[in-house]
C-alpha positions, 0 to 999 in steps of 0.5 A: 241659508241661514243666518244671512250675514251680510243682512245681519252686519249692515243691520247691526251698523245701521243700529250701532250708528243710530245708538252711538248718535242717540248717545251723543246727542243725549250727552250734549243735551244733558251737559250743563257745563260751560264750554264757551264764552257765549256759555258764561255770559249767558250764565251770568247775564251778560258780564264781560269775558275778561280771558280765556286760559288755555288748559296747562297740559299734564304731561308739563306737570309731571314732567322735567318742566313742572319739577323745575316750576316748583324749584324756580319759586319753592312751590309744592303740588300740582297747583305749584307747578301750574304757574306757568306765567313765571316758568315760561313767560311765552307759553300760550297760557302766559300770554293768555293771563297777559291779555287778562292783565290788560283787559283788567286794566281797562275794565274801568279806565276812569277808575282802574281797580286796585282791589280785586277778589278772585272766586269761583262757583265751587273748589278746583274751579281754578281761582287761585290759579288765575290769581297767582299766574295773574300776580306774577304777570303784574309783577314781571310788568313792573306793577307793585303788586300784593297777592293775598290769600283770603281763603280763611277756610282752605288757603293753600298758596302759602304751600304753593309758594313754600312759604310759612301761613304765619303771621298771615291775614289773621294775625294782622286782623286779630292785632297780633302782627303788623302789616309789614311782618305779614308780608313776605317777598316770593322770589320768582328769579328772572321774573322779579319779586312779589309780595305775598300775605298768607292766610295766616290761622284759620279762624272758626268765623271767616266771613264775620272777620272778613267783613269786620271794620278791621279787614276795610281798614286793612284793604285801604292801608294796601291801596296806598302801598300797592298799584294792585292788590289780588285777594284769593277767597273762598268759592261762592256757592259754598259760602259767603266769604267772597261775597262779604268781600266783594263788598270792600273792594273795586271789583270781583272776578268770577273764574269758570273752568270749562267742561266742569263749571255748570251753568247754574252754579255760575248764575247762583254765584252772580246772584249770591254777588248782587245780593250784596251789590258787590261790583262785578268786573267780568268773567274768566273761563279757565282751563280751556282745551282747544283741541277737545273742544275744537267744535265749539272754538271752530268760530274763532279763526285763527286763534286756535291754529296758533294755540295747536303751532305753539304747543304742538301735538304733545301740548 
């Protein structure tokens, strides 16, 4: 009697399973993005991992908490809602930034870094989010910190904090504004206050301006005023701004985004810094989704359990 239904069903199940396994294996084999700290260390040639930042759940960005986050400090847009360190100090993401703060402090015990550049291989890897949240975390601890927006091509931190772009960094370097004029105080309410220097007008020659003697003199002056100066710069594989800045500071932190940043791009970024002998303090793996990538983090013991416990089913 034809068709033989049972045989066809079994054959379809076997072929479907084989096809599914084959597709999954092919995707895994062709996946060149970073997932784990080991991936980042391999791509960077062994750079220390300074922090593993969990994913900031989309529910909190779109819901009531996300709106409160922007209202707290006048921020706007999605990045403004991502300033979780000022909104919810007990959040596991905030705790991850406190761990980053500690690791940076002890990255060089004999001579702790005072000026640090944050950069990434490509846009949207999370460098601005990381720099801003770390600055808030430092301010909460009472460390006198200045956050500088030195992305002179697409700097957006002034909009995040809801303040004017001018006067800013380029105004100071051009001599049209003093350092005090360009520094704005950001009220973090219960989290305290933080100083911020916006980018100023975006110039046609950012790399030359950032590599000037005036920039070097400005950094020296800021070191005398602050315990720590965090500098958000442009992505490394797009322009040379961060590499130029890296030669004038105590260290550079590379930010990679889990499931997005490609290993080759991260390796190229490290090469850019090594070519100019910029000191690399370490790397941050940002936007780690411990629930989605549980297969990668099963060996991390109880961290995933505590992360799930604090976040709950809703993240």
